[in-house]
N, CA, C and O atoms as a printed pandas DataFrame, in Angstrom:
     atom_number atom_name residue_name chain_id  residue_number  x_coord  y_coord  z_coord
0              1         N          MET        A               1  170.666  218.845   46.659
1              2        CA          MET        A               1  171.902  219.338   47.129
2              3         C          MET        A               1  173.099  219.289   46.013
3              4         O          MET        A               1  172.943  218.634   44.982
4              5         N          ASN        A               2  174.247  219.982   46.262
5              6        CA          ASN        A               2  175.085  219.984   45.226
6              7         C          ASN        A               2  176.505  219.721   46.128
7              8         O          ASN        A               2  176.611  219.720   47.354
8              9         N          ASN        A               3  177.505  219.510   45.159
9             10        CA          ASN        A               3  178.784  218.863   45.670
10            11         C          ASN        A               3  179.454  219.972   46.832
11            12         O          ASN        A               3  180.106  219.652   47.826
12            13         N          ASN        A               4  179.124  221.229   46.435
13            14        CA          ASN        A               4  179.480  222.220   47.553
14            15         C          ASN        A               4  178.973  221.808   48.724
15            16         O          ASN        A               4  179.831  221.732   49.604
16            17         N          SER        A               5  177.644  221.450   49.123
17            18        CA          SER        A               5  177.106  221.238   50.083
18            19         C          SER        A               5  177.575  220.030   50.721
19            20         O          SER        A               5  177.582  219.922   51.947
20            21         N          TYR        A               6  177.951  219.151   49.972
21            22        CA          TYR        A               6  178.496  217.983   50.532
22            23         C          TYR        A               6  180.147  218.140   51.066
23            24         O          TYR        A               6  180.749  217.435   51.876
24            25         N          GLU        A               7  180.547  219.132   50.424
25            26        CA          GLU        A               7  182.038  219.371   51.021
26            27         C          GLU        A               7  181.802  220.356   52.100
27            28         O          GLU        A               7  182.840  220.478   52.750
28            29         N          GLN        A               8  180.994  220.993   52.481
29            30        CA          GLN        A               8  180.571  221.785   53.700
30            31         C          GLN        A               8  180.261  220.796   54.919
31            32         O          GLN        A               8  180.713  220.938   56.055
32            33         N          VAL        A               9  179.431  219.794   54.501
33            34        CA          VAL        A               9  179.276  218.716   55.524
34            35         C          VAL        A               9  180.409  217.797   56.012
35            36         O          VAL        A               9  180.549  217.418   57.175
36            37         N          LEU        A              10  181.334  217.436   54.789
37            38        CA          LEU        A              10  182.400  216.700   55.155
38            39         C          LEU        A              10  183.446  217.485   55.757
39            40         O          LEU        A              10  184.209  216.949   56.561
40            41         N          HIS        A              11  183.569  218.794   55.426
41            42        CA          HIS        A              11  184.587  219.668   56.214
42            43         C          HIS        A              11  184.305  219.910   57.741
43            44         O          HIS        A              11  185.169  220.065   58.603
44            45         N          LYS        A              12  182.728  219.916   57.954
45            46        CA          LYS        A              12  182.508  219.783   59.329
46            47         C          LYS        A              12  182.750  218.618   60.242
47            48         O          LYS        A              12  183.069  218.689   61.429
48            49         N          LEU        A              13  182.560  217.562   59.546
49            50        CA          LEU        A              13  182.612  216.231   60.222
50            51         C          LEU        A              13  184.023  215.947   60.391
51            52         O          LEU        A              13  184.394  215.292   61.365
52            53         N          SER        A              14  184.973  216.452   59.391
53            54        CA          SER        A              14  186.350  216.238   59.702
54            55         C          SER        A              14  186.958  217.070   60.788
55            56         O          SER        A              14  187.765  216.580   61.578
56            57         N          MET        A              15  186.537  218.467   60.844
57            58        CA          MET        A              15  186.875  219.043   62.014
58            59         C          MET        A              15  186.412  218.560   63.519
59            60         O          MET        A              15  187.004  218.837   64.563
60            61         N          LYS        A              16  185.264  217.804   63.390
61            62        CA          LYS        A              16  184.738  217.409   64.533
62            63         C          LYS        A              16  185.662  216.164   65.193
63            64         O          LYS        A              16  185.943  215.930   66.368
64            65         N          ALA        A              17  186.008  215.478   63.974
65            66        CA          ALA        A              17  186.972  214.168   64.405
66            67         C          ALA        A              17  188.111  214.641   64.801
67            68         O          ALA        A              17  188.649  214.055   65.740
68            69         N          SER        A              18  188.795  215.831   64.194
69            70        CA          SER        A              18  190.001  216.130   64.697
70            71         C          SER        A              18  190.089  216.747   66.102
71            72         O          SER        A              18  191.101  216.811   66.799
72            73         N          LYS        A              19  188.836  217.198   66.404
73            74        CA          LYS        A              19  188.892  217.823   67.776
74            75         C          LYS        A              19  188.824  216.776   68.758
75            76         O          LYS        A              19  189.366  216.857   69.861
76            77         N          LYS        A              20  188.141  215.769   68.344
77            78        CA          LYS        A              20  187.997  214.434   69.351
78            79         C          LYS        A              20  189.095  213.657   69.334
79            80         O          LYS        A              20  189.039  212.644   70.031
80            81         N          GLY        A              21  190.385  213.925   68.533
81            82        CA          GLY        A              21  191.456  213.261   68.726
82            83         C          GLY        A              21  191.524  211.917   67.622
83            84         O          GLY        A              21  192.365  211.021   67.687
84            85         N          GLU        A              22  190.463  212.015   66.639
85            86        CA          GLU        A              22  190.628  210.877   65.796
86            87         C          GLU        A              22  191.210  211.624   64.369
87            88         O          GLU        A              22  191.440  212.820   64.191
88            89         N          ILE        A              23  191.372  210.418   63.369
89            90        CA          ILE        A              23  192.107  210.988   62.276
90            91         C          ILE        A              23  190.848  211.655   61.630
91            92         O          ILE        A              23  189.743  211.113   61.616
92            93         N          PRO        A              24  191.103  212.803   61.131
93            94        CA          PRO        A              24  189.922  213.670   60.510
94            95         C          PRO        A              24  189.622  213.259   59.036
95            96         O          PRO        A              24  189.889  214.000   58.090
96            97         N          VAL        A              25  189.083  212.099   58.911
97            98        CA          VAL        A              25  188.530  211.539   57.779
98            99         C          VAL        A              25  186.848  211.274   57.955
99           100         O          VAL        A              25  186.237  210.631   58.809
100          101         N          ALA        A              26  186.451  211.918   56.976
101          102        CA          ALA        A              26  184.710  211.817   56.856
102          103         C          ALA        A              26  184.160  211.250   55.636
103          104         O          ALA        A              26  184.796  211.288   54.582
104          105         N          ALA        A              27  182.886  210.670   55.739
105          106        CA          ALA        A              27  182.241  210.258   54.795
106          107         C          ALA        A              27  180.614  210.508   54.710
107          108         O          ALA        A              27  179.972  210.518   55.760
108          109         N          LEU        A              28  180.101  210.667   53.723
109          110        CA          LEU        A              28  178.630  210.675   53.693
110          111         C          LEU        A              28  178.299  210.039   52.246
111          112         O          LEU        A              28  178.989  209.939   51.231
112          113         N          ILE        A              29  177.036  209.665   52.530
113          114        CA          ILE        A              29  176.359  208.810   51.291
114          115         C          ILE        A              29  174.980  209.383   50.851
115          116         O          ILE        A              29  174.089  209.619   51.667
116          117         N          VAL        A              30  174.874  209.565   49.691
117          118        CA          VAL        A              30  173.617  210.199   49.018
118          119         C          VAL        A              30  173.017  209.127   48.156
119          120         O          VAL        A              30  173.650  208.365   47.424
120          121         N          LYS        A              31  171.860  209.157   48.312
121          122        CA          LYS        A              31  170.812  208.618   47.347
122          123         C          LYS        A              31  169.726  209.637   46.811
123          124         O          LYS        A              31  169.274  210.492   47.572
124          125         N          ASP        A              32  169.341  209.548   45.596
125          126        CA          ASP        A              32  168.520  210.579   44.936
126          127         C          ASP        A              32  168.710  212.020   45.493
127          128         O          ASP        A              32  167.759  212.714   45.852
128          129         N          ASN        A              33  169.964  212.402   45.536
129          130        CA          ASN        A              33  170.424  213.620   45.687
130          131         C          ASN        A              33  170.159  214.125   47.074
131          132         O          ASN        A              33  170.179  215.336   47.294
132          133         N          LYS        A              34  169.928  213.307   47.958
133          134        CA          LYS        A              34  169.675  213.613   49.454
134          135         C          LYS        A              34  170.844  212.796   50.170
135          136         O          LYS        A              34  171.149  211.675   49.764
136          137         N          ILE        A              35  171.463  213.379   51.215
137          138        CA          ILE        A              35  172.311  212.793   52.052
138          139         C          ILE        A              35  171.330  211.866   53.014
139          140         O          ILE        A              35  170.313  212.275   53.575
140          141         N          ILE        A              36  171.897  210.451   53.077
141          142        CA          ILE        A              36  171.050  209.590   53.873
142          143         C          ILE        A              36  172.191  209.331   55.086
143          144         O          ILE        A              36  171.642  209.079   56.158
144          145         N          SER        A              37  173.278  209.336   55.129
145          146        CA          SER        A              37  173.908  209.087   56.382
146          147         C          SER        A              37  175.368  209.826   56.258
147          148         O          SER        A              37  175.815  210.041   55.131
148          149         N          THR        A              38  176.074  210.198   57.372
149          150        CA          THR        A              38  177.310  210.903   57.466
150          151         C          THR        A              38  178.122  210.149   58.579
151          152         O          THR        A              38  177.451  209.581   59.440
152          153         N          ALA        A              39  179.396  210.085   58.653
153          154        CA          ALA        A              39  180.046  209.645   59.747
154          155         C          ALA        A              39  181.682  209.987   59.545
155          156         O          ALA        A              39  182.214  210.117   58.443
156          157         N          TYR        A              40  182.302  210.095   60.721
157          158        CA          TYR        A              40  183.577  210.322   60.666
158          159         C          TYR        A              40  184.500  209.165   61.451
159          160         O          TYR        A              40  183.913  208.382   62.198
160          161         N          ASN        A              41  185.671  209.086   61.309
161          162        CA          ASN        A              41  186.375  208.037   62.042
162          163         C          ASN        A              41  186.217  207.963   63.502
163          164         O          ASN        A              41  186.376  208.998   64.149
164          165         N          LYS        A              42  185.943  206.935   64.057
165          166        CA          LYS        A              42  186.058  206.595   65.630
166          167         C          LYS        A              42  186.741  205.475   66.062
167          168         O          LYS        A              42  186.397  204.777   67.017
168          169         N          ARG        A              43  187.858  205.275   65.253
169          170        CA          ARG        A              43  188.765  203.920   65.403
170          171         C          ARG        A              43  189.501  204.333   66.838
171          172         O          ARG        A              43  189.343  203.584   67.801
172          173         N          ASN        A              44  190.096  205.218   66.931
173          174        CA          ASN        A              44  191.005  205.583   67.963
174          175         C          ASN        A              44  190.102  205.503   69.406
175          176         O          ASN        A              44  190.369  204.653   70.256
176          177         N          LYS        A              45  189.143  206.364   69.557
177          178        CA          LYS        A              45  188.538  206.539   70.712
178          179         C          LYS        A              45  187.620  205.108   71.158
179          180         O          LYS        A              45  187.220  204.873   72.298
180          181         N          SER        A              46  187.426  204.309   70.048
181          182        CA          SER        A              46  186.377  203.093   70.223
182          183         C          SER        A              46  187.445  201.881   70.525
183          184         O          SER        A              46  187.187  200.844   71.136
184          185         N          ASN        A              47  188.564  202.217   70.014
185          186        CA          ASN        A              47  189.698  200.973   70.091
186          187         C          ASN        A              47  189.339  199.752   69.051
187          188         O          ASN        A              47  189.760  198.603   69.193
188          189         N          ASN        A              48  188.538  200.171   68.045
189          190        CA          ASN        A              48  187.727  199.402   67.177
190          191         C          ASN        A              48  188.397  199.641   65.560
191          192         O          ASN        A              48  188.218  200.698   64.955
192          193         N          PRO        A              49  189.082  198.637   65.062
193          194        CA          PRO        A              49  189.713  198.828   63.840
194          195         C          PRO        A              49  188.854  199.014   62.601
195          196         O          PRO        A              49  189.258  199.504   61.547
196          197         N          LEU        A              50  187.534  198.536   62.859
197          198        CA          LEU        A              50  186.532  198.496   61.756
198          199         C          LEU        A              50  185.737  199.878   61.719
199          200         O          LEU        A              50  184.878  199.975   60.843
200          201         N          LEU        A              51  185.952  201.050   62.652
201          202        CA          LEU        A              51  185.304  202.167   62.664
202          203         C          LEU        A              51  185.954  203.112   61.822
203          204         O          LEU        A              51  186.162  204.178   62.402
204          205         N          HIS        A              52  186.318  203.070   60.717
205          206        CA          HIS        A              52  186.495  203.873   59.653
206          207         C          HIS        A              52  185.205  204.603   59.273
207          208         O          HIS        A              52  184.097  204.073   59.351
208          209         N          ALA        A              53  185.427  205.881   58.849
209          210        CA          ALA        A              53  184.404  206.824   58.357
210          211         C          ALA        A              53  183.512  206.109   57.568
211          212         O          ALA        A              53  182.331  206.119   57.915
212          213         N          GLU        A              54  183.897  205.382   56.404
213          214        CA          GLU        A              54  183.144  204.652   55.368
214          215         C          GLU        A              54  182.263  203.635   55.829
215          216         O          GLU        A              54  181.127  203.501   55.375
216          217         N          ILE        A              55  182.819  202.816   56.838
217          218        CA          ILE        A              55  182.285  201.701   57.215
218          219         C          ILE        A              55  180.918  202.097   58.207
219          220         O          ILE        A              55  179.862  201.464   58.177
220          221         N          LYS        A              56  181.180  203.244   59.055
221          222        CA          LYS        A              56  180.172  203.851   60.053
222          223         C          LYS        A              56  179.123  204.397   58.957
223          224         O          LYS        A              56  177.940  204.063   59.023
224          225         N          CYS        A              57  179.559  205.168   58.045
225          226        CA          CYS        A              57  178.303  205.754   57.093
226          227         C          CYS        A              57  177.614  204.569   56.517
227          228         O          CYS        A              57  176.396  204.525   56.347
228          229         N          ILE        A              58  178.559  203.471   56.182
229          230        CA          ILE        A              58  177.647  202.319   55.358
230          231         C          ILE        A              58  176.757  201.802   56.301
231          232         O          ILE        A              58  175.632  201.583   55.852
232          233         N          MET        A              59  176.974  201.491   57.722
233          234        CA          MET        A              59  176.176  200.876   58.524
234          235         C          MET        A              59  174.774  201.867   58.805
235          236         O          MET        A              59  173.631  201.412   58.840
236          237         N          LYS        A              60  175.084  203.123   58.970
237          238        CA          LYS        A              60  173.842  203.988   58.963
238          239         C          LYS        A              60  173.043  204.007   57.875
239          240         O          LYS        A              60  171.821  204.109   57.975
240          241         N          ALA        A              61  173.743  203.899   56.610
241          242        CA          ALA        A              61  172.691  203.824   55.489
242          243         C          ALA        A              61  172.110  202.639   55.382
243          244         O          ALA        A              61  170.920  202.551   55.082
244          245         N          THR        A              62  172.901  201.544   55.620
245          246        CA          THR        A              62  172.071  200.071   55.579
246          247         C          THR        A              62  171.080  200.170   56.577
247          248         O          THR        A              62  170.038  199.554   56.355
248          249         N          LYS        A              63  171.171  200.793   57.601
249          250        CA          LYS        A              63  169.911  200.822   58.771
250          251         C          LYS        A              63  168.750  201.464   58.471
251          252         O          LYS        A              63  167.635  201.047   58.782
252          253         N          LYS        A              64  169.021  202.647   57.769
253          254        CA          LYS        A              64  167.942  203.504   57.320
254          255         C          LYS        A              64  167.261  203.073   56.273
255          256         O          LYS        A              64  166.061  203.343   56.219
256          257         N          LEU        A              65  167.950  202.233   55.109
257          258        CA          LEU        A              65  167.428  201.765   53.959
258          259         C          LEU        A              65  166.668  200.260   54.350
259          260         O          LEU        A              65  165.760  199.752   53.693
260          261         N          LYS        A              66  167.213  199.760   55.446
261          262        CA          LYS        A              66  166.690  198.325   55.783
262          263         C          LYS        A              66  167.141  197.420   54.611
263          264         O          LYS        A              66  166.495  196.503   54.103
264          265         N          ASP        A              67  168.244  197.810   54.317
265          266        CA          ASP        A              67  168.853  196.783   52.840
266          267         C          ASP        A              67  170.425  196.898   53.070
267          268         O          ASP        A              67  170.924  198.019   53.169
268          269         N          TRP        A              68  171.139  195.856   53.147
269          270        CA          TRP        A              68  172.796  195.886   53.006
270          271         C          TRP        A              68  173.091  196.015   51.624
271          272         O          TRP        A              68  174.274  195.949   51.289
272          273         N          ARG        A              69  172.161  196.197   50.716
273          274        CA          ARG        A              69  172.692  196.617   49.252
274          275         C          ARG        A              69  172.248  198.142   49.193
275          276         O          ARG        A              69  171.103  198.532   49.421
276          277         N          LEU        A              70  173.320  198.936   48.855
277          278        CA          LEU        A              70  173.325  200.220   48.638
278          279         C          LEU        A              70  173.277  200.615   47.067
279          280         O          LEU        A              70  173.922  201.575   46.647
280          281         N          THR        A              71  172.554  199.894   46.316
281          282        CA          THR        A              71  172.480  200.237   45.030
282          283         C          THR        A              71  171.914  201.673   44.759
283          284         O          THR        A              71  170.931  202.016   45.416
284          285         N          GLY        A              72  172.384  202.431   43.958
285          286        CA          GLY        A              72  171.831  203.739   43.764
286          287         C          GLY        A              72  172.287  204.579   44.596
287          288         O          GLY        A              72  171.811  205.714   44.609
288          289         N          CYS        A              73  173.178  204.260   45.365
289          290        CA          CYS        A              73  173.952  205.260   46.269
290          291         C          CYS        A              73  175.501  205.646   45.931
291          292         O          CYS        A              73  176.279  204.838   45.424
292          293         N          THR        A              74  175.855  207.007   46.281
293          294        CA          THR        A              74  177.205  207.281   45.984
294          295         C          THR        A              74  177.730  207.931   47.373
295          296         O          THR        A              74  177.100  208.684   48.117
296          297         N          LEU        A              75  179.003  207.458   47.520
297          298        CA          LEU        A              75  179.840  207.755   48.781
298          299         C          LEU        A              75  180.700  209.001   48.345
299          300         O          LEU        A              75  181.188  209.114   47.221
300          301         N          TYR        A              76  180.817  209.812   49.236
301          302        CA          TYR        A              76  181.894  210.931   49.082
302          303         C          TYR        A              76  182.657  210.768   50.541
303          304         O          TYR        A              76  182.197  210.678   51.679
304          305         N          VAL        A              77  183.950  210.768   50.060
305          306        CA          VAL        A              77  184.739  210.566   51.479
306          307         C          VAL        A              77  186.118  211.534   51.275
307          308         O          VAL        A              77  186.561  211.747   50.147
308          309         N          THR        A              78  186.717  212.072   52.441
309          310        CA          THR        A              78  187.646  212.951   52.049
310          311         C          THR        A              78  188.940  212.477   51.863
311          312         O          THR        A              78  189.746  213.242   51.332
312          313         N          LEU        A              79  189.399  211.044   52.290
313          314        CA          LEU        A              79  190.366  210.440   51.918
314          315         C          LEU        A              79  190.103  209.179   51.322
315          316         O          LEU        A              79  189.281  208.446   51.872
316          317         N          GLU        A              80  190.842  208.706   49.972
317          318        CA          GLU        A              80  190.717  207.384   49.205
318          319         C          GLU        A              80  190.781  206.331   50.252
319          320         O          GLU        A              80  191.707  206.115   51.034
320          321         N          PRO        A              81  189.459  205.612   50.118
321          322        CA          PRO        A              81  189.232  204.480   51.043
322          323         C          PRO        A              81  190.648  203.482   51.180
323          324         O          PRO        A              81  191.503  203.403   50.298
324          325         N          CYS        A              82  190.677  202.853   52.301
325          326        CA          CYS        A              82  191.746  201.624   52.267
326          327         C          CYS        A              82  191.163  200.738   51.687
327          328         O          CYS        A              82  190.008  200.860   51.280
328          329         N          HIS        A              83  192.002  199.500   51.527
329          330        CA          HIS        A              83  191.707  197.996   51.025
330          331         C          HIS        A              83  190.514  197.528   51.674
331          332         O          HIS        A              83  189.581  197.191   50.944
332          333         N          MET        A              84  190.367  197.439   53.071
333          334        CA          MET        A              84  189.308  196.923   53.810
334          335         C          MET        A              84  188.015  197.618   53.443
335          336         O          MET        A              84  186.926  197.049   53.365
336          337         N          CYS        A              85  188.286  199.179   53.180
337          338        CA          CYS        A              85  186.920  199.960   52.979
338          339         C          CYS        A              85  186.318  199.788   51.661
339          340         O          CYS        A              85  185.124  199.920   51.393
340          341         N          LYS        A              86  187.310  199.465   50.830
341          342        CA          LYS        A              86  186.875  199.312   49.102
342          343         C          LYS        A              86  186.148  198.013   49.075
343          344         O          LYS        A              86  185.028  198.030   48.564
344          345         N          GLU        A              87  186.635  196.819   49.572
345          346        CA          GLU        A              87  186.022  195.763   49.669
346          347         C          GLU        A              87  184.427  195.796   50.406
347          348         O          GLU        A              87  183.482  195.160   49.938
348          349         N          ILE        A              88  184.345  196.567   51.505
349          350        CA          ILE        A              88  183.033  196.450   51.852
350          351         C          ILE        A              88  181.968  197.645   51.018
351          352         O          ILE        A              88  180.740  197.569   50.993
352          353         N          ILE        A              89  182.646  198.523   50.493
353          354        CA          ILE        A              89  181.963  199.350   49.418
354          355         C          ILE        A              89  181.530  198.605   48.341
355          356         O          ILE        A              89  180.428  198.795   47.826
356          357         N          ARG        A              90  182.415  197.665   47.915
357          358        CA          ARG        A              90  182.009  196.765   46.734
358          359         C          ARG        A              90  180.842  195.684   47.138
359          360         O          ARG        A              90  179.986  195.314   46.334
360          361         N          GLU        A              91  180.923  195.243   48.455
361          362        CA          GLU        A              91  180.127  194.391   48.677
362          363         C          GLU        A              91  178.586  194.894   48.942
363          364         O          GLU        A              91  177.586  194.185   49.055
364          365         N          THR        A              92  178.677  196.195   49.003
365          366        CA          THR        A              92  177.340  196.705   49.394
366          367         C          THR        A              92  176.764  197.414   48.104
367          368         O          THR        A              92  175.703  198.035   48.141
368          369         N          ARG        A              93  177.508  197.285   46.991
369          370        CA          ARG        A              93  177.020  197.617   45.736
370          371         C          ARG        A              93  176.777  199.220   45.351
371          372         O          ARG        A              93  176.022  199.664   44.485
372          373         N          ILE        A              94  177.532  199.854   46.137
373          374        CA          ILE        A              94  177.592  201.397   46.441
374          375         C          ILE        A              94  178.121  201.656   44.582
375          376         O          ILE        A              94  179.158  201.068   44.276
376          377         N          GLU        A              95  177.610  202.267   43.753
377          378        CA          GLU        A              95  178.094  202.645   42.579
378          379         C          GLU        A              95  179.077  203.499   42.203
379          380         O          GLU        A              95  179.852  203.265   41.276
380          381         N          LYS        A              96  179.090  204.762   43.070
381          382        CA          LYS        A              96  180.195  205.623   42.550
382          383         C          LYS        A              96  180.936  206.010   43.969
383          384         O          LYS        A              96  180.210  206.205   44.944
384          385         N          VAL        A              97  182.074  206.102   44.080
385          386        CA          VAL        A              97  182.836  206.981   45.253
386          387         C          VAL        A              97  183.573  207.903   44.706
387          388         O          VAL        A              97  184.270  207.617   43.733
388          389         N          TYR        A              98  183.550  209.374   45.316
389          390        CA          TYR        A              98  184.215  210.346   45.101
390          391         C          TYR        A              98  185.251  210.564   46.328
391          392         O          TYR        A              98  184.827  210.507   47.482
392          393         N          TYR        A              99  186.374  210.771   46.104
393          394        CA          TYR        A              99  187.309  211.124   47.204
394          395         C          TYR        A              99  188.289  212.266   46.874
395          396         O          TYR        A              99  188.654  212.491   45.720
396          397         N          TYR        A             100  188.680  212.946   47.896
397          398        CA          TYR        A             100  189.346  214.301   47.599
398          399         C          TYR        A             100  190.740  214.067   47.877
399          400         O          TYR        A             100  191.545  214.852   47.376
400          401         N          LEU        A             101  191.147  213.150   48.569
401          402        CA          LEU        A             101  192.890  213.028   48.774
402          403         C          LEU        A             101  193.170  211.660   48.366
403          404         O          LEU        A             101  192.333  210.763   48.465
404          405         N          LYS        A             102  194.445  211.484   47.866
405          406        CA          LYS        A             102  194.829  210.303   47.537
406          407         C          LYS        A             102  195.446  209.436   48.873
407          408         O          LYS        A             102  196.205  209.991   49.668
408          409         N          ASN        A             103  195.189  208.550   48.969
409          410        CA          ASN        A             103  195.850  207.706   50.164
410          411         C          ASN        A             103  197.303  207.210   49.853
411          412         O          ASN        A             103  197.470  206.116   49.315
412          413         N          GLU        A             104  198.250  207.940   50.160
413          414        CA          GLU        A             104  199.638  207.561   49.828
414          415         C          GLU        A             104  200.320  206.738   50.884
415          416         O          GLU        A             104  201.530  206.512   50.884
416          417         N          LYS        A             105  199.460  206.299   51.792
417          418        CA          LYS        A             105  200.132  205.545   53.054
418          419         C          LYS        A             105  200.375  204.109   52.588
419          420         O          LYS        A             105  199.457  203.405   52.168
420          421         N          GLU        A             106  201.745  203.667   52.686
421          422        CA          GLU        A             106  201.948  202.246   52.227
422          423         C          GLU        A             106  201.925  201.553   53.787
423          424         O          GLU        A             106  202.581  201.988   54.733
424          425         N          ILE        A             107  201.057  200.426   53.830
425          426        CA          ILE        A             107  200.965  199.655   55.077
426          427         C          ILE        A             107  201.838  198.294   54.658
427          428         O          ILE        A             107  201.793  197.760   53.550
428          429         N          ASN        A             108  202.655  197.846   55.813
429          430        CA          ASN        A             108  203.291  196.687   55.536
430          431         C          ASN        A             108  202.707  195.547   56.375
431          432         O          ASN        A             108  203.141  195.233   57.484
432          433         N          TYR        A             109  201.666  194.945   55.738
433          434        CA          TYR        A             109  200.783  194.007   56.537
434          435         C          TYR        A             109  201.646  192.742   56.816
435          436         O          TYR        A             109  202.243  192.209   55.881
436          437         N          LYS        A             110  201.721  192.282   57.998
437          438        CA          LYS        A             110  202.518  191.198   58.444
438          439         C          LYS        A             110  201.477  189.898   58.577
439          440         O          LYS        A             110  201.992  188.904   59.088
440          441         N          SER        A             111  200.255  189.797   58.233
441          442        CA          SER        A             111  199.368  188.718   58.110
442          443         C          SER        A             111  199.738  187.793   57.109
443          444         O          SER        A             111  200.260  188.191   56.068
444          445         N          SER        A             112  199.540  186.722   57.302
445          446        CA          SER        A             112  199.579  185.771   56.158
446          447         C          SER        A             112  198.226  185.013   56.255
447          448         O          SER        A             112  197.496  184.935   57.243
448          449         N          PHE        A             113  198.045  184.478   55.036
449          450        CA          PHE        A             113  196.866  183.693   54.770
450          451         C          PHE        A             113  197.246  182.436   54.227
451          452         O          PHE        A             113  197.896  182.432   53.182
452          453         N          ILE        A             114  196.851  181.077   54.933
453          454        CA          ILE        A             114  197.103  179.854   54.522
454          455         C          ILE        A             114  195.726  179.192   54.323
455          456         O          ILE        A             114  194.794  179.203   55.128
456          457         N          HIS        A             115  195.762  178.632   53.145
457          458        CA          HIS        A             115  194.388  177.842   52.767
458          459         C          HIS        A             115  194.699  176.471   53.189
459          460         O          HIS        A             115  195.783  175.912   53.027
460          461         N          ILE        A             116  193.591  175.952   53.776
461          462        CA          ILE        A             116  193.639  174.588   54.452
462          463         C          ILE        A             116  192.772  173.859   53.598
463          464         O          ILE        A             116  191.720  174.331   53.168
464          465         N          GLN        A             117  193.222  172.625   53.322
465          466        CA          GLN        A             117  192.531  171.791   52.418
466          467         C          GLN        A             117  192.463  170.411   53.097
467          468         O          GLN        A             117  193.430  169.652   53.155
468          469         N          ASN        A             118  191.374  170.174   53.554
469          470        CA          ASN        A             118  191.146  168.591   54.400
470          471         C          ASN        A             118  189.697  168.134   54.078
471          472         O          ASN        A             118  189.105  168.511   53.067
472          473         N          GLU        A             119  189.167  167.300   55.003
473          474        CA          GLU        A             119  187.755  166.848   54.832
474          475         C          GLU        A             119  186.968  167.837   55.280
475          476         O          GLU        A             119  185.873  167.871   54.718
476          477         N          TYR        A             120  187.175  168.763   56.211
477          478        CA          TYR        A             120  186.440  169.826   56.454
478          479         C          TYR        A             120  186.159  170.934   55.398
479          480         O          TYR        A             120  185.118  171.591   55.390
480          481         N          SER        A             121  186.983  171.056   54.676
481          482        CA          SER        A             121  186.959  171.979   53.345
482          483         C          SER        A             121  185.786  171.486   52.491
483          484         O          SER        A             121  185.160  172.308   51.823
484          485         N          THR        A             122  185.412  170.023   52.476
485          486        CA          THR        A             122  184.484  169.558   51.720
486          487         C          THR        A             122  183.085  169.896   52.338
487          488         O          THR        A             122  182.130  170.338   51.699
488          489         N          LYS        A             123  183.111  169.614   53.715
489          490        CA          LYS        A             123  181.865  169.670   54.593
490          491         C          LYS        A             123  181.480  171.065   54.528
491          492         O          LYS        A             123  180.278  171.312   54.624
492          493         N          TYR        A             124  182.425  172.161   54.358
493          494        CA          TYR        A             124  182.007  173.652   54.674
494          495         C          TYR        A             124  181.588  174.062   53.401
495          496         O          TYR        A             124  180.743  174.952   53.307
496          497         N          LYS        A             125  182.150  173.439   52.245
497          498        CA          LYS        A             125  181.766  173.633   50.824
498          499         C          LYS        A             125  180.082  173.093   50.699
499          500         O          LYS        A             125  179.188  173.816   50.257
500          501         N          LYS        A             126  179.925  172.008   51.072
501          502        CA          LYS        A             126  178.828  171.679   50.910
502          503         C          LYS        A             126  177.594  172.376   51.847
503          504         O          LYS        A             126  176.443  172.556   51.450
504          505         N          ILE        A             127  178.022  172.657   52.934
505          506        CA          ILE        A             127  177.061  173.665   53.840
506          507         C          ILE        A             127  176.714  175.071   52.921
507          508         O          ILE        A             127  175.553  175.440   52.752
508          509         N          LEU        A             128  177.795  175.738   52.401
509          510        CA          LEU        A             128  177.501  176.857   51.626
510          511         C          LEU        A             128  176.624  176.764   50.425
511          512         O          LEU        A             128  175.738  177.572   50.147
512          513         N          THR        A             129  176.991  175.572   49.653
513          514        CA          THR        A             129  176.567  175.436   48.306
514          515         C          THR        A             129  174.798  175.082   48.406
515          516         O          THR        A             129  173.857  175.470   47.714
516          517         N          THR        A             130  174.886  174.063   49.742
517          518        CA          THR        A             130  173.291  173.818   50.097
518          519         C          THR        A             130  172.475  175.112   50.511
519          520         O          THR        A             130  171.329  175.357   50.133
520          521         N          PHE        A             131  173.189  175.843   51.286
521          522        CA          PHE        A             131  172.469  177.075   51.741
522          523         C          PHE        A             131  172.086  177.866   50.378
523          524         O          PHE        A             131  170.885  178.052   50.186
524          525         N          PHE        A             132  172.915  178.296   49.517
525          526        CA          PHE        A             132  172.643  179.217   48.298
526          527         C          PHE        A             132  171.664  178.384   47.419
527          528         O          PHE        A             132  170.699  178.936   46.890
528          529         N          LYS        A             133  171.873  177.259   47.286
529          530        CA          LYS        A             133  170.748  176.244   46.419
530          531         C          LYS        A             133  169.338  176.561   47.047
531          532         O          LYS        A             133  168.384  176.933   46.363
532          533         N          ASN        A             134  169.298  176.397   48.280
533          534        CA          ASN        A             134  167.975  176.430   49.042
534          535         C          ASN        A             134  167.486  177.925   48.949
535          536         O          ASN        A             134  166.277  178.104   48.805
536          537         N          LEU        A             135  168.352  179.043   49.022
537          538        CA          LEU        A             135  167.897  180.489   48.946
538          539         C          LEU        A             135  167.369  180.631   47.543
539          540         O          LEU        A             135  166.595  181.562   47.321
540          541         N          ARG        A             136  167.769  179.647   46.386
541          542        CA          ARG        A             136  167.260  180.165   45.292
542          543         C          ARG        A             136  166.062  179.477   45.020
543          544         O          ARG        A             136  165.387  179.777   44.035
């Protein structure tokens, strides 16, 4: 397949999302020049903030490949991924991401993250350290 074929699939998915009242963002993942998963946003209808096109697409690909690591895969998406999606993409080891539109939206996050340090911090660290030590 070539990029033009990918673009046709993304266009069709974007139109489908729009008709269903979703933000018309679509994504697909390619491995060895073959599309292994496709998705579009389903956040609005599902009331689930995690169901961005990229995440849905990644979930399908990991299920198909039976591995959370998507090494050797390429993601095509109609809109530049948000910060959440970018971190998930990095976690899954997707090597390249191509997007068609820059995400110009500025979000004013109101969340604050506070680092707690107490006796449980040491306990949690020990649990994690032991887990990874035993894994290796």
